Structures are given as structure tokens and as C-alpha cells.
C-alpha positions as CSV (number, residue, x, y, z in Angstrom):
1,X,0.0,0.0,0.0
2,X,1.3,3.4,-1.0
3,X,2.7,5.5,1.9
4,X,2.6,9.3,1.9
5,X,2.4,12.5,4.1
6,X,-0.7,14.6,4.1
7,X,0.1,18.3,4.3
8,X,-1.8,19.8,7.4
9,X,-2.1,23.1,5.6
10,X,-3.5,22.3,2.1
11,X,-4.2,18.5,2.3
12,X,-1.9,17.6,-0.5
13,X,-0.4,14.0,-0.5
14,X,3.4,14.1,-0.6
15,X,6.0,11.4,-0.9
16,X,7.0,10.0,2.5
17,X,10.6,11.4,2.2
18,X,9.8,15.0,1.5
19,X,10.3,17.6,4.2
20,X,8.2,20.4,2.6
21,X,4.9,20.2,0.9
22,X,5.3,20.3,-2.9
23,X,2.3,22.5,-3.3
24,X,2.4,25.1,-0.4
25,X,5.9,24.4,1.0
26,X,4.6,23.8,4.5
27,X,7.0,22.1,6.9
28,X,6.3,18.3,6.9
29,X,9.2,17.2,9.2
30,X,6.8,16.3,12.1
31,X,4.0,15.0,9.9
32,X,3.5,11.2,10.2
33,X,3.7,8.9,7.2
34,X,0.3,7.3,6.5
35,X,-1.5,5.3,3.9
36,X,-5.1,5.1,2.7
37,X,-6.2,2.6,5.5
38,X,-4.8,4.7,8.3
39,X,-6.1,7.9,6.8
40,X,-9.6,6.4,6.7
41,X,-9.3,5.2,10.3
42,X,-8.1,8.6,11.4
43,X,-11.1,10.2,9.8
44,X,-13.5,7.7,11.4
45,X,-11.9,8.3,14.8
46,X,-12.1,12.0,14.4
47,X,-15.8,11.7,13.5
48,X,-16.5,9.5,16.5
49,X,-14.8,11.9,18.9
50,X,-17.1,14.7,17.7
51,X,-20.3,12.6,18.2
52,X,-22.9,14.2,20.4
53,X,-26.5,13.1,21.0
54,X,-28.4,10.1,22.2
55,X,-26.8,6.7,22.6
56,X,-28.4,3.4,23.7
57,X,-27.1,1.8,26.9
58,X,-28.2,-1.0,29.3
59,X,-28.0,0.2,32.9
60,X,-27.4,-2.6,35.3
61,X,-28.8,-2.6,38.9
62,X,-25.3,-1.9,40.1
63,X,-25.3,1.4,38.1
64,X,-22.9,0.3,35.4
65,X,-23.7,1.7,31.9
66,X,-23.2,-1.1,29.4
67,X,-23.4,-1.1,25.5
68,X,-27.0,-1.8,24.3
69,X,-25.9,-5.2,22.9
70,X,-24.3,-6.4,26.1
71,X,-25.8,-9.5,27.7
72,X,-23.8,-9.4,31.0
73,X,-22.8,-6.4,33.0
74,X,-19.1,-5.6,32.5
75,X,-18.8,-4.5,36.1
76,X,-20.5,-7.1,38.2
77,X,-21.2,-9.9,35.7
78,X,-25.0,-10.0,36.2
79,X,-27.3,-11.1,33.4
80,X,-28.7,-7.9,31.9
81,X,-30.2,-9.4,28.7
82,X,-33.7,-8.7,30.0
83,X,-33.0,-5.0,30.8
84,X,-34.4,-2.9,27.9
85,X,-31.8,-0.4,26.4
86,X,-32.4,3.2,27.3
87,X,-31.3,6.4,25.8
88,X,-28.5,8.4,27.3
89,X,-27.5,11.9,26.1
90,X,-23.9,12.4,25.3
91,X,-22.7,16.0,24.9
92,X,-19.6,17.1,23.1
93,X,-17.2,18.8,25.5
94,X,-16.3,22.5,25.2
95,X,-13.1,24.4,26.2
96,X,-9.6,23.1,26.8
97,X,-8.2,20.0,25.1
98,X,-10.1,16.9,24.1
99,X,-8.3,13.5,24.4
100,X,-9.9,10.6,22.6
101,X,-8.8,7.0,21.8
102,X,-10.7,5.7,18.8
103,X,-10.5,1.9,18.0
104,X,-9.1,1.1,14.5
105,X,-12.3,-0.7,13.5
106,X,-14.2,2.6,14.0
107,X,-16.6,0.9,16.4
108,X,-15.5,2.5,19.7
109,X,-14.3,5.8,20.9
110,X,-13.2,6.7,24.5
111,X,-13.0,10.3,25.6
112,X,-10.8,10.6,28.7
113,X,-13.1,11.7,31.6
114,X,-10.4,12.6,34.0
115,X,-6.7,13.6,34.2
116,X,-5.6,10.3,35.6
117,X,-7.2,7.1,34.3
118,X,-6.2,3.4,34.5
119,X,-7.4,1.2,31.6
120,X,-7.7,-2.5,31.2
121,X,-10.1,-5.5,31.1
122,X,-11.2,-4.8,34.7
123,X,-10.8,-1.0,34.7
124,X,-11.7,1.9,32.4
125,X,-12.7,0.9,28.8
126,X,-13.6,-2.5,30.1
127,X,-16.7,-2.4,27.9
128,X,-14.5,-2.7,24.9
129,X,-11.4,-4.4,26.4
130,X,-13.1,-7.2,28.3
131,X,-12.9,-9.6,25.3
132,X,-9.3,-8.8,24.5
133,X,-7.3,-11.6,26.1
134,X,-3.9,-10.0,25.4
135,X,-4.9,-6.9,27.4
136,X,-4.2,-7.1,31.1
137,X,-6.8,-6.5,33.8
138,X,-4.8,-3.4,34.7
139,X,-2.9,-2.6,31.6
140,X,-1.9,1.1,31.4
141,X,-2.3,4.5,33.0
142,X,-3.2,7.6,31.1
143,X,-2.3,11.0,32.5
144,X,-3.3,14.5,31.3
145,X,-0.9,17.3,32.3
146,X,-1.9,20.6,30.8
147,X,-2.3,20.1,27.1
148,X,-0.3,16.9,27.0
149,X,-1.3,13.3,27.3
150,X,1.1,10.6,28.7
151,X,0.9,6.9,29.1
152,X,2.6,4.4,31.5
153,X,2.6,0.7,30.9
154,X,1.4,-1.3,33.9
155,X,1.3,-4.8,32.2
156,X,4.1,-7.3,32.9
157,X,2.9,-9.7,30.2
158,X,1.9,-8.2,26.8
159,X,3.0,-4.6,27.4
160,X,2.1,-1.3,25.6
161,X,3.2,-0.1,22.2
162,X,3.2,3.3,20.5
163,X,3.5,3.2,16.7
164,X,4.7,-0.5,17.1
165,X,7.5,0.5,19.6
166,X,7.3,-1.0,23.0
167,X,7.4,1.6,25.8
168,X,9.5,1.1,28.9
169,X,8.7,4.3,30.7
170,X,6.2,7.1,30.9
171,X,5.8,8.4,27.3
172,X,3.9,11.3,25.7
173,X,1.2,10.5,23.2
174,X,0.7,12.7,20.2
175,X,-2.3,13.2,17.8
176,X,-2.3,10.5,15.2
177,X,-0.2,8.0,17.2
178,X,-1.3,4.4,17.1
179,X,-1.6,2.9,20.6
180,X,-1.4,-0.9,21.0
181,X,-2.5,-2.5,24.2
182,X,-1.1,-6.1,24.3
183,X,0.1,-6.2,20.7
184,X,1.6,-4.5,17.7
185,X,1.6,-4.6,13.9
186,X,3.7,-7.5,12.9
187,X,4.2,-7.9,9.1
188,X,1.1,-5.9,8.4
189,X,-1.0,-8.0,10.8
190,X,-2.5,-7.1,14.2
191,X,-3.4,-9.7,16.9
192,X,-7.2,-9.9,17.3
193,X,-6.8,-10.4,21.0
194,X,-5.0,-7.1,21.5
195,X,-6.5,-3.7,21.3
196,X,-5.5,-0.9,18.9
197,X,-6.4,2.8,19.0
198,X,-5.7,6.0,17.2
199,X,-4.9,8.9,19.5
200,X,-6.8,12.1,18.8
201,X,-5.9,15.3,20.6
202,X,-7.8,18.5,19.6
203,X,-8.8,21.9,20.9
204,X,-12.4,22.0,22.0
205,X,-14.6,24.7,20.6
């Protein structure tokens, strides 16, 4: 698949080796190399993060809000298949910075609700991660400091990866990074039991 850089100023596709846009001469030294698949995924994640309006959830007796298609509560394990889905209003945030992890399949988007969040199969994002066997129960910690987002790996088994590079210490995440929990892209393939996200960081309006 063809690789290229998309100019942030004019949107022109440039060869991956160029340092300036061939059309508007904008600086491309910090622009990530992408391809059509990743460009599509980035657009889907960006669209998901802006979503506002009603969503359907199943609210367990324990108070946990589960996806409408869930049959068991992700928090307590109770059968919730007989609980009718209800509508919950989701508002787009305003002011400051917005930090969102969008799954590569475009089916899930997680907006960080606090400055310090622990994610994993039994922590935050468990509604999406509970079925991912390569993700640890307590896998990683996400920290917001000012306008920056950082991640710390907490897993001692399958680890955490940024752009297919395993991290050993607290690392800053940037807009457009690919985050892998429990796996990475190996020879163009990703492990189905790991979880992969595109990082989206934007200014709220």
C-alpha cells in the first residue's frame, strides 16, 4: 500500500521522504507517514470523537452503563439481557483540550473523563477491552498534564506499544499515534486479542 504524508495546511499528499509540501511548501518534518487505510481510520476516529447526541445503553442494577448489545454487566457480571436499552444523552465537551482513543475498527471511541485514568479489562474501557485476552486487567495509566497526554505501561505480560514501539517508561502520546495494548503490527497484521487505537488530541470549541 502506498505511503505518503498529508500536508496539514493544504491537504496535498506528498512522498514520504519530502520535508516540505510540494504545493504550499509547509513544513512536513513532524508529519507522520500514513496510507489510505490509516487515513480512513483517522477520519473515522475524528468523526467518532465529535459525536454528540443520544446513545443506547443498558444500565445494570449496580449502576454500570453497558453497551446496548451487552448481555452481561461488565462491572458485576450479572445477566442484563432482560433489561431494555435506554437512551442516554452524550454531549460534546467544550473548552480546553479533548483527548480521545478511537478503535481502529471505528466501532468504539473513548474520551478521557479525568486527568488520571487506569485502563484494562477490569478497569476503564472494560466495555471494549473485556474480550481482548492480550490486554491485562490493569494494563496502562493515562495522565493528562496541561495540554499533554502521557501513558505508563502497567502490564508485565503483553505490554504497551506506540507506533509499534514497546514503551519502557512514561511516554507522551501525540495526535495520530497508534496505541497498541497487548500487541503491535507484525508484518502488516495485528493480533485480534490485542486492542489498537488512534490517539486524537484536539482543541475543544
